[in-house]
N, C-alpha and C positions, 0 to 999 in steps of 0.2 A: 305822653300820656303814664302817668305813675303806675305801678303794678295793683295798687289796690284798683285804679279804674280798669286794668288790664283783667282782674279778677271777674270784676263785677260784669265789665260788659263783651267778654272775650265771647266772639262766635265762631264758625267756620271760616268766616271772611277773616278774624283774628288770625286763624291758624295757615290759611293762605297768605295774608301780608307776611307775616312773621317767617315763613319759609320761604317765599320770595327774596326778603331780604337779607336771609343766611345765604341763599344759593348767591347771591348778586356777590354778596362778602367773600364767600369761597371761590367765586370764579375770579376775582381779582390776584388770586393766587395761583390760575389756573387748574383750580381743581374743584370736582363736584363736593357739594354739600351732602353730606354720607348722613342716609335716611337713617341709622344707627344713632346719630346725634340728637336727631330730635326729639325725641320722647323727654329727654333730660333738659335740653335746652327747653321745652316749652316750660317743663315742668319748675326750671329757675326762674322764670318769668311770672309763675304763678298761673298757667295756663292747664288746667288739665282736659287736655284733650279728647280721653275717654268719655269723661260726662258732655261734652261738648259734641262730638259724634254719635253719642249716644249707641254704645258698642262697637260701630263700624272700627274695624281695625286703623292705623297709620297709612298702613302700604296700599291699600285698596282705597283710601281715601285721598293719597296725592296722586295716583294712577288716573282716579276720577276726573280729580278737578288738574292735573297737568294739563287738559286739553284746553283748559280757559284764558290760554295765552299769556300766564304772569311767569310760568316755568316749565321744566319739562324734566319727567322721569327718566331716569337712565337706569341700564342693568348690565352688569358685566357677562358678558356671554357665555360662562362656565361657570362661574362662583355665583351662587344664589344668595347670599347671603349679603353680597357687592350692589348696593342699591344706593341712588343718590338723585341728586336735584339739581341742575343747573337752569340758570337762565336761559326762558323763551327766546328762540332764533340761535343758542349757543351750537356750535357744532361739537359734539365730544362725544367721544366712546372709550371707554375702560382699556386701557392698553392690556394685551395677553401678557402675564409674565414667562408664558414658554413663546411666546413668538406663535409663528405659525403651527407650531407642533400642537396646540392649543384646540383648533380646528379638530385634526385629528384625534387627539385627546375625549373630545366632546361627544364627537363622532364614535368613538369606540366604547365610549361611556354610557352612552344612548343605546348602542347595540347591545352590548354585555347586559345591562338593564331588563333587557327584553327577552336576553336570552338565545337570541341571534347569533352571537360568535360561536356558543356550545353550539348549535344547530348547524353552523356552518363547517364546524369540526368536526361534528360527527358524521358531516356529509360527505367532507372529504377522506372519510377513514373507511366509511361505506364503497368507495372505490378499490380501495387496496383487493387484493386478492384475499380467499378465505383464511390459506395459511398464515399470512400477513397478519392477518386482524387477530386470527388465536396468540401472537405473541404480543400484542400492545397491551401494555398493562399504565395504567394513570391513576394517580393516587385521587383520594377522593376531594382532596382540598382543591387540587387543579382544576377538575371538572365543576366545584361551586365558584371557584373564582372567574372560570371564561362563562358562568350563567349569571357572574354578577351578585351572588348573595351573600357573599361576604361574611 
């Protein structure tokens, strides 16, 4: 199929076929096809996915169509922007760059974001005797970090 034919006949199935082929090619090297490459790669062959998807973003489209059995959508456990596509049936998980510490970091990040760490800290302080509490001085920047509001 020529680029002109692709431009004329591009459909959602064309995008799915394209992504399936890219995922298979990347998988031959043991890697997922990163979703961040999809937009530019589609444009390079003349496929305007924005027009074809009628306003739907590429990520939700890939998540929705991954269940059709042509490819799988994979997400990094804590790096939100690290998204990929692997062939259907492939067993792949992004390696955590920090090993097991990443799970701890993810947990801390989630707790900190909700202010749970700060609340736990304040609860621990409240158990101190009143004379000890009077002597506690905490810089505001520390409290802000504990609350996850950087």
